[in-house]
Every structure is written in C-alpha cells, then in structure tokens.
matplotlib code that plots the C-alpha trace (Angstrom):
import matplotlib.pyplot as plt

x = [-108.1, -108.2, -106.2, -104.2, -103.2, -102.3, -99.9, -98.5, -98.0, -96.3, -93.9, -90.2, -87.4, -84.5, -81.2, -78.4, -75.1, -72.6, -69.0, -65.8, -63.1, -59.6, -57.6, -59.4, -57.3, -53.9, -54.6, -56.2, -53.0, -50.6, -52.8, -53.5, -57.3, -60.1, -61.1, -64.4, -62.7, -60.7, -64.0, -65.6, -62.8, -63.0, -66.6, -66.0, -63.8, -60.3, -58.7, -55.1, -53.1, -51.5, -54.7, -56.0, -52.9, -53.4, -57.0, -56.2, -52.9, -52.4, -50.7, -50.4, -47.3, -49.2, -51.0, -50.2, -47.7, -49.4, -46.8, -48.2, -51.2, -50.6, -49.4, -49.0, -45.4, -46.0, -48.8, -46.6, -43.7, -45.9, -47.0, -43.3, -42.4, -45.6, -44.9, -41.2, -42.2, -44.5, -47.6, -51.3, -52.8, -56.5, -58.2, -61.6, -63.4, -66.7, -69.8, -70.0, -68.1, -65.4, -65.0, -64.7, -62.1, -60.2, -60.2, -59.0, -56.1, -54.8, -55.1, -53.5, -50.7, -49.9, -49.5, -47.2, -45.2, -44.9, -43.8, -41.1, -39.8, -39.6, -37.7, -35.3, -34.7, -36.0, -37.2, -40.6, -42.0, -44.6, -47.0, -47.4, -51.0, -53.0, -56.6, -59.9, -63.3, -66.3, -69.2, -72.6, -74.8, -78.0, -76.2, -73.3, -74.1, -71.4, -67.7, -65.8, -67.8, -67.5, -68.2, -65.3, -63.0, -63.8, -63.5, -60.1, -58.9, -60.2, -58.2, -55.1, -54.9, -52.0, -52.8, -56.0, -56.2, -59.4, -60.3, -63.3, -64.1, -62.9, -62.6, -66.0, -65.3, -63.7, -65.2, -64.5, -61.0, -60.6, -61.8, -59.2, -56.4, -57.7, -56.9, -53.5, -53.9, -52.2, -54.8, -54.2, -57.2, -57.6, -60.7, -61.9, -65.2, -65.7, -64.2, -66.6, -66.8, -67.1, -67.1, -63.6, -63.1, -62.3, -62.7, -60.1, -59.9, -57.0, -55.3, -51.8, -51.8, -54.7, -54.6, -57.4, -56.8, -59.9, -58.2, -56.8, -53.3, -53.3, -51.2, -52.6, -53.8, -57.0, -59.4, -62.4, -60.8, -62.4, -61.3, -59.9, -57.5, -56.2, -55.5, -53.8, -51.7, -50.8, -49.6, -47.3, -45.3, -45.4, -44.1, -41.3, -40.3, -40.3, -38.3, -41.1, -41.1, -43.5, -45.0, -46.7, -48.4, -49.7, -51.2, -53.6, -54.9, -58.1, -59.4, -58.9, -60.7, -63.7, -64.1, -63.8, -66.7, -68.8, -68.5, -69.9, -66.7, -66.2, -64.3, -62.1, -58.5, -56.7, -59.9, -60.2, -56.7, -57.3, -60.4, -59.1, -56.0, -57.8, -60.4, -57.6, -56.2, -59.4, -59.2, -56.3, -57.1, -55.3, -58.1, -60.0, -63.2, -63.4, -63.1, -65.8, -68.1, -67.7, -68.3, -71.4, -72.8, -72.1, -69.7, -66.4, -63.6, -61.8, -64.9, -65.8, -66.6, -67.4, -71.1, -70.5, -68.7, -71.3, -74.5, -73.5, -70.2, -70.4, -73.9, -73.1, -70.2, -72.4, -75.2, -73.5, -73.4, -77.0, -78.9, -76.2, -72.5, -69.9, -67.4, -68.9, -67.6, -64.2, -64.0, -64.8, -61.9, -59.6, -60.6, -57.8, -59.7, -62.0, -64.5, -64.7, -64.7, -67.4, -69.6, -69.3, -69.9, -73.0, -74.3, -73.5, -75.1, -78.3, -78.4, -78.2, -81.2, -83.2, -82.0, -83.2, -86.7, -86.7, -85.8, -88.1, -91.0, -89.7, -89.3, -92.9, -94.2, -92.1, -93.2, -96.7, -96.6, -94.9, -97.7, -100.4, -99.1, -96.0, -95.7, -95.5, -92.8, -89.3, -87.6, -89.2, -89.3, -90.9, -91.7, -91.5, -91.6, -91.3, -88.4, -84.9, -83.0, -80.0, -82.1, -83.3, -80.4, -81.0, -84.6, -84.0, -81.7, -84.5, -87.0, -84.7, -84.1, -87.7, -89.0, -85.6, -85.9, -83.7, -85.3, -85.0, -86.3, -87.0, -87.6, -88.0, -84.5, -84.3, -84.8, -85.4, -86.3, -83.4, -83.1, -80.9, -80.9, -79.8, -79.7, -79.5, -76.7, -78.6, -79.3, -76.5, -78.5, -75.8, -75.8, -79.6, -79.8, -77.3]
y = [-61.7, -58.3, -57.5, -55.0, -57.5, -60.2, -57.6, -56.9, -60.8, -61.4, -58.5, -59.6, -57.7, -57.4, -56.7, -55.2, -55.7, -53.1, -54.4, -52.6, -54.7, -55.4, -58.4, -59.6, -62.8, -61.4, -58.3, -60.6, -63.0, -60.0, -58.2, -61.5, -61.0, -62.7, -61.7, -60.7, -58.2, -56.8, -56.7, -54.6, -52.2, -51.7, -51.0, -48.6, -46.5, -47.8, -48.3, -48.9, -51.5, -49.0, -47.5, -51.0, -51.7, -48.4, -49.3, -52.6, -52.0, -48.3, -46.6, -43.0, -42.8, -43.1, -39.9, -37.2, -34.3, -31.2, -29.2, -30.3, -27.7, -24.4, -21.7, -24.2, -23.2, -19.7, -19.7, -21.5, -19.3, -16.1, -17.6, -18.4, -14.9, -13.2, -15.6, -14.8, -11.1, -11.4, -10.4, -11.0, -13.7, -14.4, -17.8, -17.4, -20.8, -21.8, -23.1, -26.6, -29.7, -29.2, -25.6, -26.5, -29.1, -26.9, -24.0, -26.5, -27.8, -24.4, -22.8, -25.8, -26.0, -22.3, -22.2, -25.1, -23.3, -20.3, -22.2, -24.0, -20.9, -19.2, -22.2, -22.6, -19.2, -16.7, -15.0, -13.8, -11.3, -11.8, -9.7, -12.7, -13.8, -16.5, -16.4, -17.2, -16.2, -18.3, -16.6, -16.9, -19.2, -16.7, -13.4, -13.7, -16.6, -18.4, -17.7, -14.4, -11.2, -7.4, -7.2, -9.9, -7.8, -4.5, -6.1, -7.6, -4.1, -2.6, -5.3, -4.5, -7.9, -8.2, -11.5, -13.3, -17.0, -18.6, -22.4, -24.3, -20.9, -17.8, -19.0, -17.0, -13.9, -11.7, -8.4, -9.3, -10.1, -6.8, -5.0, -6.9, -5.8, -2.2, -2.4, -3.5, -7.0, -10.1, -12.7, -16.3, -18.6, -22.2, -23.7, -26.9, -25.4, -24.9, -21.9, -19.2, -19.0, -15.7, -14.9, -15.8, -18.6, -19.0, -15.8, -16.1, -13.5, -11.1, -12.8, -13.1, -17.0, -19.5, -23.0, -25.0, -28.0, -27.1, -24.1, -24.0, -25.1, -27.1, -30.4, -32.1, -35.5, -35.9, -32.9, -34.2, -33.6, -31.3, -28.0, -29.6, -31.8, -28.7, -27.3, -30.6, -30.5, -26.8, -27.9, -30.7, -27.9, -25.4, -28.1, -29.2, -25.3, -25.0, -28.5, -30.1, -33.8, -35.3, -37.7, -34.5, -33.5, -37.3, -37.1, -34.5, -37.0, -37.8, -34.3, -34.6, -37.8, -36.7, -33.6, -35.8, -38.2, -35.2, -33.1, -36.2, -36.5, -39.6, -42.2, -42.9, -42.4, -40.5, -40.0, -43.7, -43.6, -40.5, -42.0, -45.5, -44.4, -41.5, -43.8, -46.0, -43.0, -41.9, -45.2, -43.7, -40.0, -37.4, -35.0, -34.6, -33.2, -35.9, -38.6, -37.0, -36.7, -40.4, -41.3, -39.2, -40.9, -44.4, -45.2, -47.6, -45.6, -48.7, -49.6, -46.5, -46.5, -43.9, -44.4, -43.4, -40.2, -39.3, -40.1, -39.6, -37.7, -35.3, -34.2, -33.3, -31.2, -29.6, -28.8, -25.9, -24.1, -25.0, -24.0, -21.7, -21.1, -23.3, -22.0, -24.5, -27.4, -25.7, -25.0, -28.8, -29.9, -27.2, -28.1, -28.4, -30.0, -33.0, -30.7, -28.4, -31.0, -33.0, -29.8, -29.0, -32.6, -32.7, -29.4, -30.4, -33.7, -32.0, -29.6, -32.3, -34.3, -31.0, -30.6, -34.2, -33.6, -30.3, -32.1, -34.6, -32.2, -30.3, -33.6, -34.6, -31.2, -30.8, -34.3, -33.8, -30.3, -32.1, -34.9, -32.2, -29.7, -30.5, -34.2, -34.0, -31.3, -32.4, -30.1, -29.8, -26.3, -26.5, -23.3, -23.9, -20.4, -21.7, -24.0, -23.2, -22.1, -24.1, -27.3, -26.3, -28.5, -31.4, -31.6, -30.8, -34.0, -36.0, -34.9, -35.7, -39.3, -39.8, -38.6, -39.2, -35.6, -32.5, -30.6, -27.0, -26.1, -22.3, -20.7, -17.3, -15.7, -12.6, -10.3, -12.5, -16.0, -18.3, -21.8, -24.8, -27.4, -31.0, -32.7, -36.0, -37.2, -36.5, -32.6, -30.2, -27.9, -25.0, -25.0, -25.0, -22.2, -20.3]
z = [14.1, 12.0, 9.1, 11.0, 13.6, 11.1, 9.4, 12.8, 13.6, 10.1, 10.5, 11.0, 12.6, 10.4, 12.1, 10.2, 11.6, 10.4, 10.5, 9.2, 7.4, 9.0, 9.6, 12.7, 13.3, 12.6, 14.9, 17.5, 17.5, 18.0, 20.7, 22.6, 22.5, 20.7, 16.9, 18.4, 20.7, 17.7, 15.7, 18.5, 18.7, 15.1, 15.0, 17.7, 15.6, 16.7, 13.4, 14.0, 15.9, 17.9, 18.9, 19.9, 21.9, 23.9, 24.3, 25.9, 27.5, 27.8, 30.8, 32.0, 30.1, 27.0, 27.4, 25.1, 25.8, 26.8, 24.9, 21.6, 22.1, 20.6, 23.1, 25.9, 26.4, 25.8, 28.7, 31.0, 30.2, 31.0, 34.2, 35.4, 34.5, 36.3, 39.6, 39.5, 39.3, 42.3, 40.1, 41.3, 39.2, 39.2, 37.9, 36.4, 36.4, 35.8, 38.0, 36.6, 37.7, 34.9, 35.8, 39.6, 39.0, 36.3, 39.1, 41.8, 39.6, 38.5, 42.1, 43.6, 40.9, 40.8, 44.5, 44.4, 41.9, 43.9, 46.9, 44.8, 43.3, 46.7, 48.1, 45.3, 43.7, 46.3, 43.2, 43.8, 46.4, 49.1, 46.9, 44.5, 45.1, 43.4, 43.9, 41.9, 41.0, 39.7, 38.2, 39.7, 37.5, 37.9, 38.3, 35.8, 33.5, 32.0, 31.9, 32.4, 32.2, 32.3, 36.0, 36.6, 34.5, 36.2, 39.7, 38.6, 37.6, 40.8, 42.8, 40.6, 39.1, 36.7, 35.1, 34.4, 33.5, 32.4, 32.7, 31.1, 29.5, 27.6, 24.0, 23.1, 25.4, 22.8, 23.9, 27.8, 27.0, 24.9, 27.9, 30.1, 27.6, 27.6, 31.3, 30.6, 32.1, 30.7, 29.6, 29.4, 28.1, 28.8, 27.3, 25.4, 23.8, 20.3, 18.8, 17.4, 13.7, 11.7, 8.1, 7.5, 10.0, 13.6, 15.7, 18.7, 21.6, 21.7, 24.6, 25.3, 24.9, 24.1, 25.1, 23.5, 21.3, 19.0, 17.7, 14.0, 13.8, 17.1, 16.9, 20.0, 18.7, 20.6, 20.6, 22.8, 26.3, 28.9, 30.4, 33.4, 31.3, 29.5, 32.9, 34.1, 30.9, 31.5, 35.0, 33.5, 31.6, 34.6, 37.1, 34.5, 34.3, 38.0, 38.5, 40.6, 40.6, 38.0, 40.6, 42.2, 38.9, 38.4, 42.0, 40.5, 37.7, 39.8, 39.4, 35.6, 35.6, 37.6, 35.3, 32.3, 33.4, 34.9, 31.8, 29.7, 27.6, 25.3, 27.3, 24.1, 23.5, 26.2, 28.1, 28.7, 30.2, 32.3, 33.9, 34.1, 36.3, 37.8, 39.4, 40.8, 42.3, 43.9, 46.0, 47.9, 47.6, 50.0, 49.3, 52.5, 51.0, 48.2, 50.8, 52.9, 49.8, 49.1, 52.7, 52.9, 50.0, 51.4, 48.7, 48.7, 47.3, 46.3, 44.0, 42.4, 38.7, 36.2, 37.1, 40.7, 39.4, 36.9, 38.8, 42.6, 43.2, 40.1, 40.8, 44.4, 43.2, 40.6, 42.9, 44.7, 41.4, 40.5, 43.7, 45.6, 44.6, 42.9, 45.5, 48.1, 45.8, 45.4, 49.2, 49.6, 47.5, 49.2, 52.7, 55.1, 58.1, 58.8, 60.4, 57.5, 55.0, 56.6, 57.0, 53.2, 52.2, 54.1, 52.7, 48.8, 49.5, 51.0, 48.0, 45.4, 47.3, 46.8, 43.2, 42.4, 43.7, 41.7, 38.6, 38.9, 39.3, 36.3, 34.0, 34.9, 33.8, 30.6, 29.4, 30.2, 28.2, 25.2, 25.0, 25.2, 22.9, 20.8, 20.3, 16.6, 16.7, 15.1, 17.8, 21.1, 22.8, 26.4, 28.5, 32.2, 33.8, 37.4, 36.8, 38.5, 35.5, 36.5, 35.8, 32.4, 30.9, 33.0, 32.1, 28.3, 28.5, 30.2, 27.6, 24.6, 26.1, 26.6, 23.1, 21.2, 19.7, 20.2, 23.2, 24.6, 27.9, 28.6, 31.8, 33.3, 34.4, 36.5, 33.6, 30.3, 29.5, 29.3, 28.0, 27.7, 25.0, 24.4, 21.0, 19.4, 17.0, 13.8, 14.7, 15.3, 17.6, 17.7, 13.8, 13.9, 16.5, 14.5]

ax = plt.figure().add_subplot(projection="3d")
ax.plot(x, y, z, "-o")
ax.set_aspect("equal")
plt.show()
C-alpha cells in the first residue's frame, strides 16, 4: 500500500455537534416533548418557549395581524374608497407561482368586497371594475413596466395595485403618478438601497414587511401572504365573515412553498393548515391539476406542492403565459378547468425535458472550462431564458458554488443566478 493510501486509511472523520444552551429538561416538561426535541428546536433557531409552543401546537389563530404591516390600513382604506366610488382598479401581478397566487387572491378578494358593498350599501356604481395584468416573462420582464403603465392610462384605470412586485419600480410608479393614478404596492422583496438608506417608490401606500419602520414580526413571507393579509383587513372593513378569508389560506400556502420560503414561524402554520384545506378545496382548477398529476388531495405534502403542483403552475409563465395558471384557478366549469390543467401539465413535461438538457450542457461546460472558478458563470445561448434560474440552481447544487446562467434574450444576453449561504450574490453583483 502506497504512502498516500496509508494516509487516506488513517484519516478519521471528526464530527462537531453544535449545540446551544437552554433548560432542555424544564422546557421539555412544560411543552410535553422530549429534551431531544427541545434541543433540535433550539438548534434550529427557536429561542423562546413561546416560539417552541407555536412550533408544536400553533393554530391559524396564532398567525400575526396583518395590520402590523406599515401602510396596511392605509392601503385597505384607499381600496374601500375606490370601490365605493366606482373606480377602475387594475392588479399588476407577476409570472411565477407567487405572482399568480397573489393576483388570484387580490382579484377574488376585491371582487368579493365589491359584491358585499353593493349588497349592503348600494354604494358603488356599475363602473367599478377589477381586472388584472401579468407581464410576459420574455417581452416585459419582471414586474410592472412602462408599457403596462401606459396601457393602464389608455384604459382610464384609476388605481393600480401591485402584488409580488413594485418595490423596486420607482421610475414606473413615478410615471403612474404623473398620469394621476393612485398606486398601491404590495410586495415582499428587498427594498433597494441608496446612499442614504432604503429607496421607496412614490406610491400612495406601500405594504412590504421589509421596509424600515415596519412592525410585522416575521419578515420572510411571500407576496401572496402579503396579499392574503391585505384581504383580512379589507374583509373586516367590508363586514365579510372571517371564515371566507380563511378559505383562501390554501393559496397563501401554495405560494409559500412554491416561492421557496423558509418553513419557519408563521410560514409553518400557513403551510400546515393550508395543506389541510387543499384536501377539501372548492377550487375547480386546483382539483383538476391534482387529479391530472395522479395525486391524492388528502395526502398532499409540501413536496407535492414544490415539485409537482408548483412547477405546473409555473410552466405557463415560463413557456407561454402565466395567465394560463391564473385562468385555471379562476375556472368556473369542469370542462375549462380540465382543459387548462391538461395544458399546464403538458407544458411542464416539456419544461422538464428542456431543463434536463440545459443542466447537462451547463455541467459539462463547467467541468471543461470553469471548474476552478469560485463563482460559476455559464453561457447557454440556446437555453430558453425562463429556465436559466432553474439550471443555475442545479449547477449550484452539483458543484456547491454560486452559479449564474446566461442565455440570449430577444435583444440582449440575460441571466439568472443562484447562490450558496456563504455568498451574498446581490451584494457581489452590486
């Protein structure tokens, strides 16, 4: 046996178990679990007894009050005023699963408020219209843009409300304000930073737990949860029973898993109870999509949302239009729901084949040219630009390095990146 082989044989693996201190036995006795369970929760960052109790025994009633978010009541008040005045309101969503679910929630919820106000107060005219726009991934790119603003002005829209986007759209929102539109931003993304701190758009109300001065206890919620919380306040203002708001929880849960949010704190409760609701969902489109993928609605887990249902809802926005997924969720007949579910499943099957081919090409390129680079930048000119992010994620997992995949867009090269915990890609690129 050679010297190198002997060294390899004599090597010992040393495991270091990192533990945080706490009164494990006392907490275990009070919580009714083993000390090992308490230690695991403590090591996962749950530091208080209250937090551990919520983790173990939390119910939907333990979710936080959406009115803790800055501008939440202002946004709800503006919307109530606009609906009562018969103004035209346009929702601007996004093309991924979070954007689709956010748009569905606001479209469904705002129309429900319209009906309630009409029934109870006879206080708004027939001109009050709620509609939506979702940008095209290839043509428009992410979020609200100038062409959407100009079309809204042409359509005589009074109020724009964004969901899952808008926090970084300062110039676009300034243009909407120039056109004398009311603008409400609901978002969950990081607020852009300027020389003197956060740079907020000049909207009439901004609901985003990540803005400075926001008192919402848990910042890591998705855009659909922000929209869901806005509906909680709106329904209360309109006198709609809270049970109807709770029925929409499943879409906040789907978006939370699909947008890869951490299943901690409030997100854990949203997903836990949202999955239970899906078992008896009244949504025709969701039922058909579950059926087309041969899943049992009573046994759905976060895995099925993340790797089966979610990719189907995302497939429309990747390869055609995200409006297909929204139309599925809004379908009001079995025939329409079945047709759209079949179409989205077929698109997702195509997407999987394209992703596999792109992943293999990217890994081969790294191994041949860039294997020693600390940050991997791969150029796949023929790759569909909507798949760049997925492939970047696969490259990151394969090499455990930050990865950016670039591809030819219609006019310029575009890219998408995925990072590891040790590297802040946004700061690195900035």
